[in-house]
Structures are given as structure tokens and as C-alpha cells.
N, C-alpha and C positions, 0 to 999 in steps of 0.2 A: 505494498502500500504506502510504502514511504517513497518506493521508487517511481511506482506512478505519480505519487506529488512530483516530486521533483523534476518529473517530463514534462508536470503542465508548466511550471511557471517560469518566470519570463527570462530570467539568468540563469545559468548552471550553478552547481556547488563552486566549481573556483571562481567562478566570477564574481559571484554574491560574496565570498570570502577576500577578495583583491576590491572589491566595492568596499567591503565594512574597513578593512586596513588601510583604502585610500581617504575615509572618510576622519576613523583616529587619527592617520597623521596628519589630515590639516586641523583637525583641533587641537594637537597637540602641540601644533605650531604658534597656535591661536587664532588663526579663522577657520570658526567653522564651518558648515559645509551648510546651506537654510534645506529643510527638507520640502520645499518648493523644487529646488534644482536636484535633486536625486534621478527622476526619474527620466532628467536629459542624460546624467552621466549613466543611468544605464542603457541611456536607447545608445548612448556612445559606447557602451564597449561591449552590445549585443551586436550592431550593425559589424563589425571587424572580425567578426566571424566568421571563417570558412565557409561552412554548409547552414544554411535554413537559418536567413536575415529577415527578420523580422520586419516589415514594410510600415510600423506604426509604432510609438512609443506606449509606454506600461500604458496603464487605463487611472481613472484618478484616486482609487483604493490602495495601487500597490505600496506607495512608501510606507502606509500603514503596516501595512501585510508585512514589508520590509524589517519594519524596525521592530515587531514580535516577534520574528525570528530571530531577528539577530538583536539581545537583551543590554547588549554591551556600548550599543547602540541607544541615547537618551537626549532627547531634545527639553531643550532647557529655553527660559523666557528669561531675557537679558533685560534689568536694573536700572537705572543708575543709582552712580554713586551719592549720597546726601554730601549736599553743600562742605556741612561742618565735616566732615570727616573728609573729604576731598580733600583742601586746606595746609588738612593737619598732615596730613600718608604722602601726595606731590611734589609739594614745595623742596624739600631737604632730599629728595632724588633726585628733579630737572636744576637746581645748583648744586650737585653733585657732579 
């Protein structure tokens, strides 16, 4: 049953592993990937296949299912730093 599910997925398991590694690497560098760009990345990977090339990008619910399959990927909302904390912690670093 697991093999059948993998054959129906948009990306193969090695392709998904490479995409997860890329997303985690970009996050570690400090430029996280937005969820809405993940389907475009998957389409680029799938187009480079030698066989069985897709003609269209993944469907709209594919990124959520992808994140459910790979629990090491987490989406977060960025919040701005409070101004009172901003002045105290950044000034010395900028001067240095």
C-alpha cells in the first residue's frame, strides 16, 4: 500500500528528500522558503526528470500534504521585535 501511495505522489521519495534538504539548508542560512513557493520548486524538480515529466505544477493542497509527510519542516509566522528590546540588543552589535 505504501508503494502504491509513493507511485501516486507528485515527487519521488529521493526528490522529496532533496527538496526537504534544500528547504532546511535555506532556513539554516537565514532565508527560509515561503510555503507558497514550495510547489514551484517541486515543479522545477519534476520537470528535470528523464521520464514521466509532469505537464502542470502540483495542486493547491500539495504543500500542506508535503509538510505533513515531512515533520522536520515547520512553518512559522514572523513577528517584529519590540522596539524596547530592539534598541537594547542591536545598538552594541552595530557599533562593534
